[in-house]
N, C-alpha and C positions, 0 to 999 in steps of 0.2 A: 173673682174679687178677692177671695182669700189668699190665693196665690200672689196677686199683686201686692197686698198688704204685707205678707211675709217677705216678699222680695224687696220691697221698700225698706222694711226694718233691717234686712240683711245688708242692704246698701249703706244704711246709716251706721250699722255696726262696723262695716269695713272702714268707713271713713273715720269713725271714732278710734278704731285700733290703729289706723295709720297715724292719726294725730298723737296717740300715745307713743308709738314708736319714735316720732319725731321730737316730742316734748318731754319724754320721760326722764326723771332724775333717778329712777330706781336702778341701782347697780345690778341686782339680779336679773331684771328684765333686759337691760342693755347687754348684759353677759350672754343671756339666752339668744338674743338676736344675732349677736356676733358669732356665737358657737354655731347656730343654725347656718349662717351665711358661709362660714369657713369649713363646714362639715364635708369631707370629700366622699362620704358614703351616700350623700343625697344627690339626687339628680340636679343638674344646673337650675332648672326652672323651679324646683322646690326650694332651693336656697335663695333665689331671687324673689320669691313670691311676696315676702314681707315688705318689699318696696313697690309692689304692684296693687297694694290695697286701695289706694286712692282711685285709680281708674276702675277697679272692680266696683267700688262704692258708687261711682258716678254712673256706670252703665246699669247697675242692678237698681239703683233708685229711679233712674229714668225709665227703665223697662217696667218696673213695678207701677210707676205712675201711669205709664201708657196702658197697662192691663187694667188698673183700677178705674181709670177715667173712661173705660170702654173703647179703647183703641182708636178714638176719634181725634186725638191729638198727635197727628203724624210727625209734627216737628221734634217730638221726643225721641224719634229714632235717630236723630243726629248725635246727641250725647251718648246713646247706646253704642253706636258704631264707633265713634271716637274713643270712648272709654274701653271697649272691647279691643280695639286695635292697639291702643296704648298699653293695656294689660299684657297682651301677648308679645309686644315689642319689648317691654321691660323684662319679661320672664324668659324669653328665648333669644333675644338679640343682644341684651346687655343693659347695665344699669349706669346712665351718666352720673358723673359726680354731682351734678346739681340736683338730682333726685335723692341722693343719700343725705340723711340728717348730719348736721355739723359734728355731733359727738361721734358718729360712725366714721366719718372721714378722718377725724383725729386718730381713732383707734387703729384705722386701716394704715395710716401713715406710720404709726409706731409698731406695726406688726401684730396688732391684735393681743396686747397683754391681758386684756379682760378675759379672754378665752381661758387662760390658765386658772383665773379665779373661779370661773364656772366649773372647770374640771375638779377643782379642790372642794367647792362648796355646793355642788349641784343637789345632792340628796337633801341636805339641810334646807336649801333654798326651795326646793320642790315642795317639801313638807310644810314650809311656812307660807307658801302661796295661798291666797284666799280661795275659798270654794268656787267662787264665780269664775276665777281665772283657770282653775284646774279642770272644772267640769262644765259649768254653764257656758263659758265662752266657746269651747270646742263644739258643745252641743248646738249652740246658736249658729255657729258657722256652718255646721253640717246641715242643719235644718234649712237655713237660708240658701245655702248652696244647691240643695236638692230642689227647693222651690224655684230658684233662678233657672236651673237646668230644665225643670218642667215647663216653665214659662217659655224658654227659648225653643224647646221642641213643639211648642204650639199646644201644650196641654190646657185644659180648662178646669175650673174648680166645680165640677159637677158632682163631686163626692166630698165628704168632710175632709178636705185636704190638710186644713190647719192642724187638727189633733193628730192625724196620721203622721204628718211631716215632722211635727215637734216630737212625737214619740220615737219615730225612726231615727232622727238626728241625735236625740238624747241617748238612746240605746247604743248607737254606733260609737258615739264619744266615749261612753262608759266602758263598752266592750274593748275599744282600742286601748284605752288607758290600763285596763285590767291585763290584757294580753301582753303588753310591753312590760309591765311590772313582773308578771309570771315568768316571762322569758328571761329577764335579767336575774331573777332569783334562781331559776333552774340552772343557768349557766354560772351562777355564783359571781355575778358581776355587780359592782357598785356603780360603775361608770360605763357609758356606751363602748363598744369595741372600737379601738383605734386601729387604723390601717398600719401595717409595718412600714418602716421607712425604706 
C-alpha cells in the first residue's frame, strides 16, 4: 500500500513537472531544459527524458492505483502499458514536434540562442533556484522512481518502505549534487566541460 501511494505521488509529480516544462515563463528554467536537450555529453535518452514525463506520470499513477486498490482493477494495466511504451518510444526513438512545447520549437528553429544565456548565467541562476527545485524535486523523483521500480519488479510493502525510500531518495539527490559541485571545484571549472569542436 505504501509503495502504491509513493508511486501515485511520483506519477502526479511527473505530470506536474511536465506541465511546468510546457507552460513555464521562467527564462532560467527554459534555458536549463534547452541546455540539457542540446548537451552532447549526455546520452540521447537522458536528453529526451524531459519530454517523456507525461507518459511516465500516466503509467506511474495508474500502476500506483493498481497496487493501492489491491490489484483487483486490471483495467489499470492498459494505461500502464501505453504510458510505458510511450515513454520508451519518446526516449529512444525520437521526439515528434507535436510533443515539444511551443517555446521550445521556437528556440530550436532559431538555433537555441537561450543556451548561450545558460552558459553565461548558470552559476547565478543555480544559486537563485529555490530549495525545493534544487534538492526536494530531485529527491522526490529519486524516491518515486525507486518506488515505481520496486512496484514493477513485484515488490510488496511488507517493510516500512515509505521512510526507507524517502531517506534513500533524499540521500542520493544530496550526494549527487555535492559530488558534482566538488568535481567542478576540483577541476577549477565554473561551467560544465564543453566538447572540442
